[in-house]
C-alpha positions, 0 to 999 in steps of 0.5 A, a space after each residue: 504484508 505483500 502476498 502473492 495474489 491466487 488465481 481465483 475465478 479469473 474473470 475477462 478483463 480484457 474488454 472494458 466494455 463489460 465493466 460497470 462502475 458503481 459510482 459514489 458508494 463513498 462520496 465523503 472520502 478525502 484524501 490530501 496526498 497520493 499515497 496508495 494506502 489511504 483506504 484499506 479493504 479486508 475480509 474480517 474475522 467476523 465475515 464482514 468486508 471492511 472498507 476503512 477510509 478518511 474524510 476531510 475532518 481526519 476521521 476514520 470510517 469503518 464501512 461495511 462493503 457487503 451490505 453498502 452502509 457506514 458502521 461508524 466514524 471516529 472522529 478527529 481520529 489524528 491531529 493532522 490528515 491521514 496518510 497511510 492505513 494498514 490491516 493485519 489479523 491478529 490470530 492469537 487474540 483473534 482480532 483485527 488490527 488496523 494502523 493509521 499514520 498522520 505524517 505531519 505529526 509523525 503519529 501512529 495508532 493501532 485500533 481493534 477494528 472489531 470493537 473500535 478500541 485505540 490500543 496505542 497512540 504514538 506521536 512524535 516518533 520522528 524528531 525531524 521529518 515526517 512519516 508517510 508509511 508504516 508496516 504491520 507484521 507478524 513473528 512467532 505469533 507477535 505483531 510488530 509495527 515499523 516507522 519510516 522517516 521522509 525529509 523533503 528536499 534533503 535526500 542526499 543532505 548529510 546534514 540531515 539526521 535521517 532516522 532509521 527504520 524501528 520495530 515496535 511492539 504493540 505496547 509501543 516498546 522499541 524493540 529494534 532499529 534496521 541496520 543501514 535503514 537511514 534513507 528518506 523513506 516514501 513508502 513501506 511494505 513487508 513480505 513473507 518468504 514461506 519457503 524460507 521462512 524469511 520476513 522482508 522489510 521493503 522501502 522506497 527510497 530516492 533512486 532504490 528499492 531496498 530489502 532488509 532481512 528482518 531477522 538478520 538485521 541487514 540489507 538484503 538487496 537494492 533494486 536500482 535503476 541508477 537514476 534519482 527519482 523516488 520509487 513510490 509502490 511496489 508489487 510482488 509476484 511469481 512468474 514462472 519459477 522467478 519471484 519478481 518485484 515491480 517497482 513504480 518510479 516517479 519518472 512514470 517507469 515500471 521496473 521489474 527485478 529478480 527479487 532475491 538476485 536484484 538484477 533488472 529484468 524489464 523497464 516499461 515506460 507508462 507516463 511522463 510523471 509519477 505513478 500512484 498505484 499498482 494492482 496485480 490481476 491474476 499474475 499476468 496483468 497489472 493495473 496502473 494508475 497514475 493521477 489522471 482519469 484513466 486506468 491503464 491495463 498492462 499485460 505483464 508478459 508482454 510488457 505493454 498496456 493493452 487497454 485503457 478506461 476513462 473516467 470523468 471528474 476522477 483524479 485517480 489515486 489508488 486501486 485494489 483488487 478485492 473478491 466480493 462475495 456478490 460480484 466476485 473479482 473486483 477493483 476498488 479505486 479511490 480518487 484525490 481529494 472529494 473524487 470518492 471511492 468507487 467499485 469496479 464490477 466485471 460482468 462476464 
């Protein structure tokens, strides 16, 4: 679920000389794609900061990020390599649920991460194509998850039957399909608007990002720059009184829209190639990685990159912000294949 990150104790991140990288806290992670969600970090109901990731054996590994130790490795958890993890707290049953996806077999598993029981296994969810991403969300104390459908090189081919976004309960029962959602989808996310009590489902497509009003089962907005490039990630943030959506595009641009009106507010050139991941820091800054050994820091108010840091032998694919009990606000990143997972600590 996309959330607005609240300001905690703000650290000075403008000078990267105060940044220490704890190298190789994880050296067996292994990913074969550039999804931003091939690992997740969350504070669990039992007060453990879990890091969940995968390795080249398609295992799911649970790691204690406070004591820096591996808890368990669930070997051969999927038949194919894992492309996506998602987490949600099931308040009704007081448990942490993790969703994992293997795109090649178009399968989803739901895990109770507190006892590592696999609650649900569904394969071949799509008849044609692959599934790169999915979401978990809560509605009226019930947990649901979505599917998605990705078709290589056939985005606008009317002869290909792209399946819509489907909604399932935790028993694997399909409860709905999202109207007008037959687009080849690279990533998915959800956003809950606490003012209007609305749930929005978002998908990154070829040429636009789409938001759907879940309760009304209809398109809410399309966010586009009238191009044919793929949108590969997003961040939702409140800037002054405007809710904004920041989308990353495969042509190396960041695009900023008014979430509710769909108006394009800004376009920022970051790189000439695909942007892999975005990480919001205290509403004002955005970390951006684009598959090379450089971490970029963007000032959102000014719309410019204000700092960079080079990392040796690390092809960055994803980066996330966490609040660590020992280090405060810090970053955790993953590199392609065996470049590992690293913790970035800022000393002030």
